[in-house]
C-alpha positions as CSV (number, residue, x, y, z in Angstrom):
1,M,-5.8,7.6,-7.6
2,K,-8.8,9.3,-6.7
3,N,-9.9,10.2,-3.3
4,I,-11.8,7.6,-1.5
5,G,-14.5,8.1,1.1
6,Y,-17.7,6.9,2.2
7,D,-21.1,6.6,0.4
8,M,-22.8,9.3,2.3
9,T,-23.1,13.0,2.3
10,P,-20.2,14.7,3.8
11,V,-20.9,16.8,6.9
12,R,-18.5,19.9,7.3
13,S,-16.1,19.3,10.5
14,L,-12.9,20.3,12.2
15,V,-10.9,17.4,12.4
16,Q,-7.8,17.1,14.8
17,V,-5.2,14.7,13.4
18,A,-2.3,13.0,15.1
19,F,0.7,11.6,12.9
20,D,3.6,9.5,14.0
21,S,5.9,12.1,14.5
22,G,4.5,12.2,18.1
23,Q,3.9,16.0,18.0
24,S,0.6,17.2,19.2
25,P,-2.7,16.8,17.1
26,L,-3.5,19.5,14.2
27,I,-6.6,20.8,13.0
28,Y,-7.8,20.4,9.5
29,Y,-11.3,21.6,8.0
30,N,-13.2,18.7,6.1
31,D,-15.9,19.1,3.5
32,R,-15.4,16.2,1.6
33,F,-15.4,13.0,3.7
34,D,-18.2,11.6,6.7
35,L,-15.2,11.1,9.1
36,K,-15.0,9.3,12.4
37,Q,-12.5,8.8,15.5
38,G,-9.6,6.7,14.2
39,D,-10.0,7.3,10.5
40,V,-6.7,7.4,8.7
41,V,-6.5,10.4,6.7
42,Y,-4.2,12.5,4.4
43,V,-4.2,16.3,4.4
44,E,-2.6,19.6,2.9
45,G,0.0,21.8,3.9
46,K,3.5,20.5,6.0
47,M,2.1,17.3,6.9
48,E,1.2,16.5,3.3
49,G,2.1,13.0,1.9
50,R,2.0,11.8,5.9
51,R,-0.5,9.2,7.3
52,G,-2.3,10.7,10.2
53,H,-5.4,9.4,12.2
54,V,-8.5,11.3,13.5
55,V,-8.2,11.8,17.3
56,S,-11.6,13.8,17.4
57,L,-13.8,16.1,15.5
58,T,-16.5,18.6,15.7
59,K,-19.3,19.7,13.6
60,T,-20.1,22.9,15.4
61,F,-18.1,25.8,14.4
62,K,-17.4,29.0,12.4
63,I,-13.5,29.8,10.9
64,R,-11.8,31.8,8.5
65,L,-11.4,29.3,5.4
66,S,-8.0,30.6,4.8
67,D,-6.5,29.8,8.1
68,Y,-7.0,26.0,8.0
69,K,-5.5,23.1,5.6
70,R,-8.1,20.8,4.4
71,V,-8.2,16.5,4.7
72,I,-7.6,15.6,0.9
73,G,-7.8,11.7,1.7
74,V,-9.2,8.9,3.7
75,A,-8.0,5.2,3.6
76,D,-10.4,2.6,2.6
77,R,-9.7,0.3,5.8
78,S,-12.6,-2.4,4.9
79,V,-11.3,-5.8,4.7
80,K,-13.8,-8.9,3.9
81,G,-12.3,-12.3,3.1
82,R,-10.1,-14.8,4.5
83,L,-6.3,-14.0,5.1
84,Y,-3.8,-17.1,5.4
85,F,-0.3,-16.9,7.2
86,G,2.7,-16.1,5.1
87,G,5.7,-15.5,7.0
88,S,6.2,-11.8,7.6
89,H,2.8,-11.3,5.3
90,L,-1.0,-12.2,5.5
91,I,-1.9,-13.3,2.2
92,S,-5.5,-13.4,0.3
93,F,-6.5,-15.1,-2.7
94,D,-9.7,-13.2,-3.1
95,R,-9.4,-10.5,-5.5
96,N,-11.9,-8.2,-3.3
97,A,-10.4,-8.7,-0.3
98,L,-7.2,-6.7,-0.4
99,P,-6.9,-5.2,-3.8
100,Y,-4.0,-3.0,-4.9
101,E,-6.1,0.3,-5.2
102,K,-7.5,0.1,-1.8
103,V,-4.2,-1.0,-0.1
104,L,-2.5,1.7,-1.9
105,T,-4.9,4.4,0.1
106,W,-3.1,3.0,3.2
107,M,0.1,4.0,2.1
108,K,0.1,7.1,0.0
109,A,-2.0,10.4,-0.2
110,P,-4.1,10.7,-3.1
111,E,-2.4,12.1,-6.5
112,S,-4.2,15.1,-8.0
113,E,-6.6,14.0,-11.2
114,D,-4.9,15.4,-13.9
115,T,-1.4,13.5,-13.0
116,E,0.0,11.8,-15.8
117,Y,2.3,8.7,-16.0
118,V,4.3,7.2,-19.0
119,S,6.3,4.3,-18.9
120,G,8.6,2.2,-21.6
121,S,10.0,-1.1,-21.6
122,D,12.7,-2.6,-23.7
123,G,11.7,-6.0,-23.5
124,E,14.1,-7.3,-21.3
125,T,13.1,-10.5,-19.4
126,F,15.5,-12.4,-16.4
127,P,14.4,-15.7,-14.1
128,L,12.9,-15.1,-10.9
129,N,15.2,-18.2,-9.7
130,D,18.4,-16.2,-10.9
131,L,18.2,-12.6,-10.1
132,G,21.6,-12.3,-10.5
133,Q,20.8,-11.6,-14.3
134,M,19.0,-8.3,-13.1
135,K,22.4,-6.9,-13.4
136,V,22.2,-4.8,-10.5
137,S,25.4,-3.2,-9.0
138,D,26.5,-4.6,-5.7
139,A,25.4,-1.4,-3.7
140,V,21.8,-1.7,-5.4
141,G,21.8,-5.3,-4.5
142,V,22.7,-4.9,-0.8
143,R,20.3,-2.1,-0.3
144,G,17.4,-4.3,-2.1
145,V,18.2,-7.3,0.3
146,E,18.2,-4.9,3.2
147,Y,14.8,-3.4,2.2
148,Y,13.2,-7.3,1.7
149,R,14.7,-8.1,5.1
150,Q,13.3,-5.0,6.9
151,N,9.7,-6.1,5.3
152,R,9.4,-2.8,3.3
153,V,7.7,-4.4,0.7
154,C,4.3,-3.9,2.6
155,F,2.2,-5.1,-0.4
156,L,2.4,-7.3,-3.4
157,E,-0.5,-8.5,-5.8
158,L,-0.4,-11.0,-8.6
159,N,-3.1,-11.3,-10.8
160,G,-2.7,-13.7,-13.6
161,C,0.5,-12.3,-15.0
162,R,0.4,-9.0,-13.8
163,G,2.1,-8.0,-10.7
164,R,2.2,-5.1,-8.7
165,A,3.9,-3.7,-5.2
166,L,4.3,-1.0,-2.8
167,V,7.5,-0.4,-1.3
168,E,8.2,1.8,1.8
169,G,11.2,4.1,1.5
170,T,11.7,8.1,1.8
171,K,7.9,7.7,0.3
172,T,5.6,4.8,-0.9
173,Y,6.9,3.3,-4.2
174,E,4.8,1.8,-6.6
175,V,6.6,-1.3,-8.8
176,E,5.1,-2.9,-11.6
177,F,5.8,-6.1,-13.4
178,T,4.7,-9.2,-15.5
179,C,5.6,-12.5,-14.1
180,E,4.8,-15.5,-16.5
181,D,6.3,-19.0,-16.5
182,G,9.3,-18.0,-14.0
183,Q,10.1,-15.2,-16.2
184,I,10.1,-11.2,-15.4
185,R,9.6,-8.6,-17.7
186,G,8.6,-5.1,-17.8
187,L,9.8,-4.4,-14.4
188,V,9.5,-0.6,-13.5
189,C,9.3,1.6,-10.4
190,D,8.0,5.1,-10.1
191,C,11.4,6.2,-8.2
192,L,13.8,8.2,-10.2
193,C,16.4,5.6,-11.0
194,A,16.8,4.7,-15.1
195,Y,18.0,1.4,-14.1
196,H,16.9,-1.7,-12.0
197,C,16.8,-0.2,-8.6
198,K,16.8,-1.5,-4.9
199,H,13.1,-1.3,-4.4
200,E,12.6,-3.7,-7.6
201,V,15.1,-6.0,-6.0
202,A,13.4,-6.0,-3.0
203,V,10.0,-6.9,-4.4
204,M,11.6,-9.4,-6.6
205,L,12.9,-11.0,-3.4
206,Q,9.4,-10.8,-1.8
207,L,7.8,-12.3,-4.4
208,S,9.9,-15.5,-4.4
209,E,9.5,-15.8,-0.7
210,T,5.8,-15.7,-1.2
211,L,5.5,-18.1,-4.3
212,K,7.5,-20.4,-2.6
213,C,5.2,-20.3,0.4
214,I,1.8,-20.5,-1.5
215,E,3.5,-23.5,-3.5
216,E,4.3,-25.3,-0.1
217,K,1.2,-24.4,1.7
218,Y,-1.8,-23.0,-0.5
219,A,-1.3,-24.4,-3.9
220,A,-4.8,-25.5,-4.1
221,E,-6.3,-22.1,-3.2
222,Y,-3.9,-20.2,-5.8
223,A,-4.6,-22.9,-8.6
224,E,-8.5,-22.2,-8.3
225,S,-8.3,-18.0,-8.1
226,G,-5.1,-17.5,-10.4
227,Y,-4.5,-14.6,-7.7
228,F,-3.0,-13.5,-4.6
229,S,-2.2,-10.4,-2.8
230,A,0.2,-10.2,0.1
231,V,0.2,-7.3,3.1
232,S,2.7,-7.2,5.7
233,R,1.3,-7.9,9.3
234,E,2.2,-4.5,10.8
235,L,0.9,-2.6,7.7
236,F,-2.2,-4.5,8.4
237,F,-2.7,-3.9,12.1
238,T,-1.4,-0.5,11.8
239,V,-3.8,0.7,9.2
240,A,-7.0,-1.8,8.6
241,A,-7.1,-3.0,12.2
242,T,-6.3,0.2,14.3
243,G,-9.2,2.0,15.9
244,Q,-11.9,-0.2,14.6
245,E,-14.8,-0.6,17.0
246,K,-16.6,-3.5,14.9
247,G,-15.5,-6.4,13.0
248,S,-14.0,-9.8,13.5
249,I,-10.9,-11.6,12.7
250,A,-11.4,-15.5,11.5
251,V,-8.2,-17.5,12.5
252,E,-7.7,-20.9,11.3
253,I,-4.5,-22.3,12.9
């Protein structure tokens, strides 16, 4: 994932960033993004990987650069398009409204551009309506159900047959799969497990729930686009809507 900023020439600034830990805001140097109060950012140092938000910033300063860590990423919080109620999640059928790459910046710090991934698949398939054929242990199954019930599957996308999801655990985990004619194949997670994990179980349960909701309420919208994305309400209002001073939300009930 590349760093995402704004289409402007960045202005150097000292940025006060607050984190969910409740501790006092910390100060970082920024020379890569044109930031404003309320922006969601990621930083270097001991808070690396943690989501923070800009409390204040100053553009008049003189510092010794070695004394400060930097802002390394900013979340793209722009959302344009209609969202539909889907239980614990909000659903979009517009590929441009809540794409995976955008929501990834809400949950995960940017990685180095030279980071490489490799993956493989044994061709195993199983039906979505019979997750017992995933052949997970009882312990993994129980934890997966807990993750699902706790709404830890914060984002889910199905573009044609290609599925991707983001699961909140000790860090943000990325899950990929293919779903075609009710069959799941190529299910992988970027956690360290060499077998089907709790994150994958949670994603399959959320996928089943979301598809059922769409079939009952939004079949026409899904049939027209062949695409859906679903973001948890908590994540949407925590990241996309927090601190926004301009914009609107259209609600149709």
